[in-house]
N, C-alpha and C positions, 0 to 999 in steps of 0.2 A: 437541758437548760439551763440555766442561765444561775451568774452566781448568787448567794443570800444575797439581801440589804447591807452597806456597810462593809461585801469581803471585799481583794480585792486579787487580782493575781502578780501585780505587780506593789505590795508591800513597806516598799522603798522611794514611791513616789510622788508623787504633791502629794503635801495636809494639809487635810479639811482645811478651807476657809483661805487656805495662800494662794493671791489670784496668777491667774497663767501668768508670763513669763513676755505675750506677748501683746496682752493688755496694760501693763505693769508698765513697759512705753510705749506703749499709746495716749499713757493716760499721762506719764512728763514729758512727752513731745505739746501734746495740746496744753499741759500746765507752762511751759516756756517759752507756747506762741502768745498766748493772753499776756502773761508776766510781758511780753517781751514790746507786746500792743496796746497793754492796757486804758495809756491816756490819747490813742486815738481812735479805743472801740466807744474809749465815754463820750469824746468829742460824732463819732457817729452815734450814736444812741440818743445826744445830747439836742439833735439837727431830724430825727426823728419825729411825725405829729403824731402829737398824746395817746391815741389811740395805735399806734402800732411802737410805741412804747410800751405801752403797756401789754401788747399782745407779746412783744419781743419779751422783756423780764416773765411775764405769768407762764414764754411756752422754758425758761430756763429752770425757775423754779422743780421741775425733778429735778435736777438735777444740782440741788441745791443743797435738801432740805428735805428730809422721809418721808413720805407717804406716809397721811395718817389713817389709820382705820377706824370706823367710828362702830362701837360694839352695845347693846343693851344686856345689862343684866335680871336675870330673872330668878331674885331668891329664897319661892317656893314651890314645892312642887307639890299642887293640890293631888294625884295620883296614894303617894306617898306621906300628904303633914308632914312629915321633916323638910327642913330649912335645907336646901340645893341651892346653887347657882347653876346657871345651862347659859354660857355665851354667844348670841349670832351676829354676824356680820355682816354690816348693809354696807351698799354701794353709794357712793354717793351721789346727791343726790338730780346733781348736774353733770351732764357731759361735757366730755371737751367740745363736742361741736357747738351744745347749748354756750359756754361759752366763750366761746367765736364770735356765734349771735351776739351777743351783749357788748363781744368787746366790735363789732362792726356799727353794731345802733351806737356807739359815743359820735 
């Protein structure tokens, strides 16, 4: 049987929320590459066709902006006849494939 959730055999291990050392180094390297080549990147982006530029920007958005989740709140429970709040997650209306098809039509 495994360990209970939240316990570890190494109590002096990496604390929760602290990124992996390798992940941190890779992110720093990518940031360095981008910052050293920002002018060239902008030139390359400017040379793209409008639909390709839009696709490029849409592909980068998940790395810059946190993904939002849509929820619906229901404030009543008809069975108990008392106010309650029920949250339900909804999937995005368009899939990535549908967005790509729309971009291709531009």
